[in-house]
C-alpha positions in Angstrom: -2.8 -15.4 -7.3 -0.5 -16.2 -10.1 1.9 -13.8 -11.8 1.1 -13.0 -15.4 2.7 -11.8 -18.6 0.9 -9.5 -21.1 0.1 -9.8 -24.7 1.3 -6.9 -27.0 -2.2 -5.3 -27.1 -2.4 -5.5 -23.3 1.1 -4.0 -22.9 0.0 -1.2 -25.3 -3.0 -0.4 -23.0 -0.8 -0.3 -20.0 1.8 1.9 -21.7 -0.9 4.3 -22.9 -1.8 4.8 -19.2 1.7 4.9 -17.6 3.6 6.6 -20.5 0.9 8.7 -22.2 3.5 10.8 -24.0 5.0 7.7 -25.6 8.3 8.2 -23.7 9.1 5.4 -21.2 10.2 6.7 -17.9 10.7 4.5 -14.8 7.0 3.4 -14.7 7.0 2.5 -18.4 10.3 0.6 -18.2 9.1 -1.4 -15.2 5.8 -2.3 -17.0 7.7 -3.3 -20.2 10.0 -5.7 -18.3 7.2 -7.2 -16.1 5.0 -7.6 -19.2 7.3 -10.3 -20.5 8.9 -11.7 -17.4 7.5 -12.5 -14.0 9.1 -13.0 -10.6 11.9 -10.5 -11.3 14.3 -9.8 -8.4 14.5 -6.3 -7.0 18.2 -5.8 -7.8 17.7 -6.9 -11.4 14.6 -4.8 -11.9 16.3 -1.7 -10.4 19.4 -2.2 -12.5 17.7 -2.9 -15.9 15.0 -0.2 -15.5 17.3 2.4 -13.7 14.9 2.7 -10.8 16.0 3.7 -7.3 12.8 3.2 -5.3 10.7 0.5 -7.0 7.9 0.5 -4.4 7.4 4.3 -4.7 7.1 4.1 -8.5 4.7 1.1 -8.4 2.5 2.7 -5.7 2.3 6.2 -7.2 2.9 5.9 -11.0 1.8 2.4 -12.0 -0.9 0.7 -9.8 -3.3 3.7 -9.7 -3.2 4.0 -13.5 -3.5 0.3 -14.4 -6.1 -0.6 -11.8 -9.0 0.2 -14.3 -7.5 -2.6 -16.5 -7.8 -5.1 -13.6 -4.0 -5.2 -13.3 -1.5 -4.4 -10.6 2.2 -4.8 -9.8 3.2 -6.4 -6.5 6.1 -8.2 -4.9 6.7 -11.1 -2.5 9.5 -12.0 -0.3 11.0 -15.4 -1.2 10.9 -18.2 1.3 14.6 -18.9 1.1 17.7 -16.8 1.4 18.8 -14.7 -1.6 22.4 -13.6 -2.1 23.8 -10.9 -4.3 26.6 -11.4 -6.8 29.1 -11.1 -4.0 27.5 -13.9 -2.0 26.0 -11.5 0.6 22.5 -11.8 1.9 20.1 -9.4 0.2 16.6 -8.2 0.9 15.4 -8.7 -2.7 11.8 -9.5 -3.4 10.2 -10.9 -6.5 8.2 -8.5 -8.6 5.4 -9.4 -11.1 2.3 -8.2 -12.8 -1.0 -9.7 -11.5 -4.6 -9.7 -12.7 -7.3 -8.8 -10.1 -9.5 -11.8 -9.2 -13.1 -11.4 -10.1 -14.2 -12.1 -6.5 -12.9 -13.1 -3.2 -14.7 -16.3 -2.8 -17.8 -16.7 -4.9 -20.2 -15.2 -7.4 -22.2 -13.4 -4.7 -19.2 -11.7 -3.1 -19.9 -8.0 -2.6 -23.2 -7.7 -4.5 -25.4 -9.6 -2.1 -23.6 -9.1 1.2 -26.7 -7.8 2.9 -28.6 -11.0 1.9 -25.8 -13.1 3.3 -25.7 -11.2 6.6 -29.5 -11.4 6.9 -29.2 -15.2 6.7 -26.6 -15.2 9.5 -28.8 -12.9 11.7 -31.8 -15.1 11.2 -29.9 -18.2 12.1 -28.2 -16.4 15.1 -30.6 -13.7 16.3 -28.3 -12.6 19.1 -25.7 -11.3 16.7 -27.8 -8.4 15.3 -26.5 -5.0 16.2 -23.1 -6.1 17.6 -20.5 -3.5 17.4 -17.3 -5.5 17.2 -15.9 -9.0 16.5 -15.5 -10.0 20.1 -19.3 -9.5 20.7 -20.0 -11.6 17.6 -17.7 -14.4 18.7 -19.3 -14.4 22.2 -22.9 -14.4 20.8 -22.1 -17.1 18.3 -20.4 -19.4 20.9 -23.6 -19.1 23.1 -25.8 -20.2 20.2 -23.9 -23.2 19.0 
């Protein structure tokens, strides 16, 4: 998944959901910043948006509200070491807005799961009615 930025109309939709009174509090400030800049370090985001617990605001005040738009805010830990302005190691992550993918792997994902499972059961009759993954693995290894 790739981080995204938002157009002005998209940002307006987001702000209508997270700041319905028109006053930007922490959630609105985070969304405004991430709408124009991706991969923002935790320390910078916290400082610029005056937020103490970014994860809490994202989980409670942003993501549940923007999910109907197919959007969410998330973070990732960088592969390399990050240092603060004093040269000390920091636990910063990178924060961005993302758009939900249409499906996990193909056009049939979710809608036709029963059809896909039926094809597996027909090919490997021993797997029907198994209760856990270890039973499936055992039965599949016997049939191949």
